[in-house]
C-alpha positions, 0 to 999 in steps of 0.5 A: 366688105369686112365687118367693123365692130365698134364699142364704147367701154365705160370703165369704173375703178379703181378697186383695191380688193375683189370684195370692194368691187363686189359690193359696189357692183351689186348696187349697179344696174349695168352689166359688167363683162370686162375687167383689168387688174394691175398688181405689184409684188415687192420689188417687182414690176407691175403685172397686168391681167385682162379678163371677161365674164359673161355668165357671172358678175365680175365679183363672182368670177374673181371668187372662182377658185382658179382665178389669177387674182388669187396669186396677187391677194396674199401678203406679198402684194403691195399694190392691187388695182382693179377696173371693171368695164361695161360695153355701153353702146350695145347689148353685148353678146359673148362674142362682143365681150371676147372681141373687146378682151382680145383687143385689150390683151393684144395691146398689153401683149405688144406693150409688156410681153409675156413677162408682165402680162398674166394672160396666157391665152387670147393674145392674138388680134381680133378677126374683124376690124374693131374701133374701141373707145374707153372712158375711165370713171371713178366709182363716185361718178367723176370722170378720170382727168389725170392718169398716173403713169403706169396705171390701167387708164394710162396703159390702155388707150382711150381710143383703139383701132384694129385694122386688118386687110388680110395681108397685114394687121395694124393696131393703133391707139390714142392715149388721151383725147383732148378735152375742150370743155362744155360746148353747150 
């Protein structure tokens, strides 16, 4: 029987700069290994990038001289939005983080293609079956109820399922789970 990986990702944002993100992240006890950013240059469509870090914080990773975010931090960028994620249901190993990044980049590659996805690597689907639940939280601790069209919480489904039977590969997503209110 093939292994099935299951992940709960809690995403926090949006941050408008890597400095804002770094200051917020320093005050938190969680380990953030995933990040997604969306940027728009004047009169262009949004670009998306999904990345991972394991040995550094997200804020430190984005300060690296070769990071893609530097291409969008200049005066020509009219919009930048960053979300960072923590794998909340397990103590994540580097391989877990890579699978999560891989699933998200696969989904973004299907939706946007090479023209709007800044990732140049890791766009192939995962090796195992994967179930991922994405929760979207504001930095003040409030759950994101409304998602504006094209925003990161709107383009990454709340539930993602990747299934492979060695002959074919399927990627499914549920954009929005329905909220039924407090049951307790």
